[in-house]
N, C-alpha and C positions, 0 to 999 in steps of 0.2 A: 234181345226183347225189345221191342218198338212200342213207344208210347204214341198215342194219337190223340189230339186235343180237338174236340168237336166244338166249333165255333158256333155261337147262337145266330139264328138268322138276323139279319138287321131289318128292322120295321121300316117301311117307307114313311117319309116325313107326313105329318097331318096336313090336310088341305090348308088349314088356316095359316099354317107356318109357311107354306108355299106361297100363298097369297101376300102375306106380309113382307117375304123376301123379295118378291117381284115389285112390290110398291116402293120399297127402299133401294132397289137395285141402282137407279139412274143418280142418287144423290149420295150414296155411300162413300164414294171415292173423294167426293167433295168434302164431305163430313169428316173423314179420316185426317185429311189436311188440316182442317180446321182444329181437331182435337189434338192433333201433334203439336199445334202452336200453342194451345191452351195447356193442355195436361202434362204432356212430355217434358216441356221445357223446365217446369218447376217439380217433377217426380223425383222422389227419393229411391224408388224401386230401381229404376234405370235398367229394366228388361228390354226396353225398346232398342237400347244400343246393341244387344246381342241378338236381336232377331225375333225373340218370343214376344208374345202379346200377353198384356195383363188383363185381369177382368175388368178393371175399372175402365181401360181404354176401349174395350167391346161394349160395355154400357153406355160410355159417354157417345160413341159413335152413333149407335142406334137413337139415343134421345136427341142428338143434333140433327140427324137425319130426318126424325119425325117433324123437328121444329122447321127445317128446311122445306119439307113437303107442304107443311101447314102454311109457310109464308108464301109458296108459290100458288097454293090453292086460294089464298086471300086475294092475290094480284089478279086472278082470273075472274 
């Protein structure tokens, strides 16, 4: 007897999310470096050492990326 699992179709990402990702794409790597300096040095979770990413890291990367984008916009 064979069991087959039907996978649900993946929904394409919303257009708003695509635009936000493109806007932060350039500064995200710089933000990750800054977050590792700030957050991961004092973190008690230590998931970063094993290669997995915690939710706090992802949240901080997005917020710092927005700050960096705003700084660049102010300089223009």
